N, C-alpha and C positions, 0 to 999 in steps of 0.2 A: 542420190547419185551412185552409179555403179562403182564398185571397187575396181581398182586397176591392178592387174597382175602382170609382171614382167617375166616372160618365159625365157630368161637369159641369166647366166651366171657371170656375164661380162661386167667387170667393175667399171669399165668405161661407160657402158650404157646406163648402169645404175647411177653413176655420177651425173650424167646428163639429165636423168629424171629428177635428181635432187636439185640440180641447178635451176630447173624449170619450176621447182616447188610443186611437182606432181606427186601426191601421196601414192605409194605403191607397195605391193608385196612381191617377193621373188619366189617363183616356183619353177623348177626345171624338171622336165620329163625326158628320159632317154628316147631318142628317135633314131631310126635308120637314116643315115645321111647319104646313102648310095643313090645315084641318079643315073639316068641313061647317058651313054657316052655321047660327047659332042653337043650336049645341051647348051644353048646360048646362056652367057653369064647372067643376064637379067632374069631369064626364066628360072635358072638354077636358084638364085637367091630368093626369089618369090616362092618357089616350091618349098624350099627348106624352111623359110620363115613361117609359112602357113602350116607346114608339118609340125613344127615346134609348138606353135600356138594351139593347134588342134589337140595335140597330145596333152597339154596342160589343161585345156578347156574340158576335156573328158574327166579330169580328176578333181574339178572344183564344182561347187554348187551354183556359182554365179559370178558375175563380174565381167569386165573386159580384159581379155588376154592379149598381150602384145608380144609378138614373136619377131625376131630379126635374124638376119644372116648376112655376112659380108665376105666378099672375095675380091681379089685383085686379078685383073686380066691384062695380059700383055699380048697384043696381036690376037685377041680372042682366046688365048691359052690361059686357063684358070690357074692361079697360084693360091693355094690354100695356106694353112699353117705349116711351117717347116717341121720336119720330123726330128732334126738334130742341128747342131751348129754348122756342119758341112752343108746341109741342105739350105740353111738360112743364108750362108755366104753365097751359094750358087744363085739363089733367088735375087738377092740384093745386087750381085754382080751383073746380072742380066738386065736389071732396071736402070743401071747407071747411064746418064746422058740421054735418056729416052723418056717418052711420055707413056703412061699406062692409065688404065681406067680402074676405078674402084666402084663396085656395085654393092649396094646394100638393099636387101629385100625387107619389106615391112608388111606384117600381117596383123590385123586387129580383128578379133572374133568375140562376139557376144556368147558367153558360155551357156546362157539359158536358151536363146533362140537359134544359135548356130549361124546367125548372120555374120558375114565377114567381108572385109575389104583387104585386098592385097595389092601391093604396088612395089616399085623399086626406084631407086635414085642412082644416078651415075655421075661421077666426078672424074675429071681428067687431072692427073697429077704428073708434074714434070720433075724429074730428078736431074741435078747437076752431075757432072762426071767426077766421081770421088775416086781416090786412090785405094788400092787394095788394103793398105794398112789401116785406113779409116774404116773400111768395111769390117776388117778383122776386129778392130777395137770395139766397134758397135756390137758385133755378134758376141764378143766376150762378155758384154754386160748382161747377156741373157734376155734382154728386152724383146728381141725379135721372135722368141720361141713360141709365144702364144698368140701371135698376130698374123692375120692373113697378109701374104706378101712379104712377111718377115720384117715389118717395120711398124712403128707407131708414130703417126704424125704429131700427136699431142705430147710425145716424149722426146727421147734423145734422137729418134729417127728424123726429127724435124731438120737436122743438119743436112740431109740429102735433098730436101724439097726446095726447088727454086721457084715454083709457081703452081697454082692450082686453078682449074676452071670448073666452077660449080660449088656445091655445098661442102664446106670444110667439115661440118659435123658428120656428114655422110662418110668421110674418110675415117673419122674416129670410130664410127660403127653404128650411128643412128641419125638418119636425116631428120633433123628437128622440125624444120618447117613443114615437111611432108607429114610427119607424125601429128602435128597440130591440125593440119587439114583433115586427116583421116579421123582423128578423134572427134572433130567437129561433125562428121557425118553420123556419129553416134550420139550427138547431142551434148558432147562434153567440150566446154570452153576452158582451155588451159589458163586463160587470164582470170577465170573465176577462182582458181586456187590462189592466185596472188592477192585477190581482194580479201580472202580469209586471213592471209598472213599479215597483210599490212593495214588492215582496218583498225 
């Protein structure tokens, strides 16, 4: 069975792999994340996920490389990671009482053959209307600073979320069901890893 290499330093994605009992290694290659202006969010995350996977695939001798990228979009305006506390507050403030979309791109590439599959998932997230002091308190924790859209649904940022439509894990940063489907296209069954653990 091919080894699996996660082309991401995200602790959230790594934790999801561990939860699924998928054996993996982590290797990250620096890539240029600049893209053309006004690119659609779904195309953006697919492009960057594939770029990350290909960069790692060029540096390994074999295995399946999994790349991923997540952005938040409000009215098709992409919100990446905040640059500082002020930027985090601004992002969170504009999300209050509204629905936004979270896009995660997923790319899996066979490092030997170069064959790849790229796709993306979209989840709609609804925020309640929070008070400014709640937003300030959240920003002060530092949690928003390394997260697209300045919040983590799996952490303290959950206090803002009133409802979601779609895949929860996509908002965390990795669309698990979609990952399982794509890995299946490469002949890898995730449940096969469970059999080894629980036999």
